[in-house]
C-alpha positions as CSV (number, residue, x, y, z in Angstrom):
1,M,2.0,-12.9,16.8
2,T,1.6,-9.8,14.5
3,K,0.4,-9.6,11.0
4,I,3.2,-9.0,9.8
5,D,5.3,-12.2,11.0
6,G,1.9,-13.9,9.8
7,K,2.7,-12.8,6.4
8,V,6.3,-14.1,6.8
9,E,6.0,-17.2,7.9
10,E,3.3,-18.0,5.3
11,L,5.4,-17.0,2.9
12,L,8.3,-19.1,4.3
13,A,5.8,-22.1,4.1
14,K,5.4,-21.4,0.3
15,H,8.7,-21.1,-0.3
16,P,11.1,-23.1,2.0
17,S,14.1,-22.3,0.3
18,L,13.8,-18.1,1.5
19,T,15.4,-17.2,4.6
20,K,13.4,-15.5,7.3
21,L,15.5,-12.1,6.3
22,E,14.5,-12.1,2.9
23,A,10.7,-13.3,3.4
24,I,10.8,-10.0,5.7
25,K,12.2,-8.0,3.0
26,I,10.0,-9.2,0.5
27,V,7.2,-8.4,2.7
28,T,8.2,-5.1,3.6
29,E,8.6,-4.0,0.1
30,K,5.2,-5.3,-0.7
31,N,3.8,-2.8,2.2
32,E,5.8,-0.2,1.0
33,R,4.1,-0.1,-2.6
34,K,0.5,-0.9,-1.2
35,K,1.0,2.6,0.9
36,K,2.2,4.1,-2.1
37,K,-0.5,3.0,-4.2
38,R,-2.8,4.3,-1.4
39,A,-1.0,7.7,-1.1
40,E,-1.4,8.1,-5.1
41,K,-4.9,7.1,-5.0
42,T,-5.9,9.4,-2.3
43,E,-3.9,12.3,-4.0
44,K,-5.9,11.6,-7.0
45,S,-9.2,11.6,-5.1
46,N,-8.3,14.6,-3.3
47,A,-7.4,16.7,-6.1
48,K,-10.4,15.4,-8.2
49,K,-12.3,16.7,-5.4
50,L,-11.0,20.3,-5.2
51,K,-11.2,20.4,-9.0
52,H,-14.8,19.6,-8.7
53,E,-15.3,22.5,-5.9
54,A,-14.0,25.2,-7.7
55,Y,-16.2,24.3,-11.0
56,L,-19.2,24.6,-8.4
57,R,-17.8,28.1,-7.1
58,E,-17.3,29.1,-10.7
59,R,-21.2,28.2,-11.4
60,R,-22.2,30.2,-8.7
């Protein structure tokens, strides 16, 4: 069983009124939000790093 299948099964156990397709949609959307948040965090970190490197070059 894949990790997403496990998450879907957990969600269905907590909320038996959901259909399997609804549970898959919820898990998929959550994963997309997490990916987006990680990408934003990485982008922010890279921008900070570039700014700091530029500052260091300027000081020389």
